[in-house]
N, C-alpha and C positions, 0 to 999 in steps of 0.2 A: 829263581830272583825277582824275574817278570810276574808270577801269580803273588807273590810275598808283596810287592811293591803294588799291585793293584789291590791287595785285600787291606794293606795297611793305609793305602787312599781311600776306601772306603770308609774305614775306622775313624780318619781324620773328617771325613767329610760329617759322620754323626756327631763327634764332637764339637766339630765349628756350628753344626745346625743347633745343636742345643745353646754352646755359649752366646750364637748369635740371637737366640730369642729376643724378644722384645720385652719379657715379664722377666720377672727373676725366678729360677728354676732351684731348688732343693732336692739334694740327694738325703735319703735316711739309709744309712747304711745298718742292716739288721743281720748281715752273716758276715761271711766271706766277700770283700770287696779285692781281688787281687787280678792283676794283670790289665786285661781291656775293663775287666769291673770298675777297678779302682780309677781307671783312666775316664770313665764316663762320670764318674762322680767329680773326676778333677774338673769336668766341662762344666758344671754345675754352680750357680753362684755362690753357695754354701752348704756344707755337708752336716748333718747331727750323726751319732751313732748311737746303737743300742749298746749297754757295756758288753755286749756278746759279740759285737762286732772286730773284724781283723781288716787291716789294708796292707797291702804291699803290693810292689812291684817286680815280682819273681821271673822274670824273662832271662836273667843271666843264667839262672841255673839249668835255663835250654840252650845256654850258648845264643843267646837273642838277646836286645833290647825292647822295652816299651816302643810299639809303633802306630798308638793312637794318640799319639800328644803328649804323654807321658813324660818324658824327659825335659819337656818344657813346660809345661803347664805345673809340675811339681816345682822345678827351678824356680818360677814366679811365686809360687805361693811360699815356701820354706827357705830359698835361698839355695846357693850352689854347693855348700857343703853339705846339709843335711839332705837333699836330694841326690848328691853323689852317694852319701853313707847308705841309705834305703835304696838304689838303684844298683850300686856296685856290689853291696853283699846281697840282695834279692831278699833280705829278710821281711819277716812277716809283722807288725806291730799291732797291737791291742788298741782297742777303743781309747784309753786312757790316756795312752803316749801317741798316739793320733793327736788330741786334744792337745796335749802337753806340747807338740811339736809346731801346732797352728793347722793342722791338717783337717780338723775336726771341730766344732764351734761349739760342741755341748755334747754331753754324753747322758744318756736316759736310761732306765729301767727299759727291758725291753716292752712291757705293756704301755710306758708311755711316750714312746719315741714317735708313731705316728700321730697321735693326738697333738703332741708338740707341734709337729712341722706343720699340719692342718691349723692350727691356731696361729701359727706364724703365717702362714699362706694367707689365711683369712684377715689378718691384720694388714699384710701388704695389699691385699686385694681392695679395701676400704681405703686405700690412698688413692693419691691422683695419679691415673693409668699412664699419663701422658708423662708427669714428672717421674715416674720411678722409671719408663723406658730411658727419658732423657739424662737421669741419673746412672741407671746402668750403663748406658753410651759414654758418658763422661768418663766413667771411672775408669772402665775397660780400655777406652782409647788412650784416655789421659796418662793408664799407667805405663804405658809405651813412651810417653813423650818427655823432653825437658818440661821443667817445672814450669818455666814462663810459658810455653807453648800449651801445656794442661789448665794451668789458667786460665786463658784465652779460648781455650774450648769451652770451660764452665761459665764463663761470663757469655757467650754466644749462648750457649743451652738457656742459661738463667732469664735472659732478655728474651727469647725467643717464647718461651713459657708466657709470657704476659699478654701473648697475643692467643691465648687458648680461653675457653667457656669454663673449663675447668678450672684454671686459675681465678677468673671472676667469682666462680662457686665459692671455690676455697676460700678467699677473702669475707667474703658474702658470708659462708657460713660462719666462719671465726667472729665476726663481728655481730651478728647474731645470736653468737652463742647456742649455735645447733651443728648438728652433724652435716659434713657436706654430702652431697648426691653429685657425683661426678659422672660424666658423661664418657669420656673417655675423647672429647675433643678440644 
């Protein structure tokens, strides 16, 4: 048990570090994302998958449970009943079903998956990085708060962004009908 706790603690640290990044993270499911691999994907902001991808948390077939955050992240993403179904059965699901459940945003042919992920990442990278980081923080922290407190968090982040160079550049670029040149400040 002590070794298992140490192992799970390290797995949680990886997932928490991934989730806490101030930039968006995209998981590209190309094959099997089972157990810890699925848990790492769950720590990302969103998941795209190839038509060949499979997802699952089969730990109960080994008489254990997900240990890297899977029970908690999957429940928050899919709801209790669906998370319990997947975790209690240990079933593996294909990419289409993962999309239907809301685990995966989009399913693409294998050769189009990475180009699509890079296109999404490129689009995000052209946006105001301070605003993206704040949006990620507010969404993640606000999801755990009552709605009035979450809205207060949003108002504070919105107002704070008006003290950034990027906000001034973004508004000026809009007025001048040109692409913004954000600096992350």
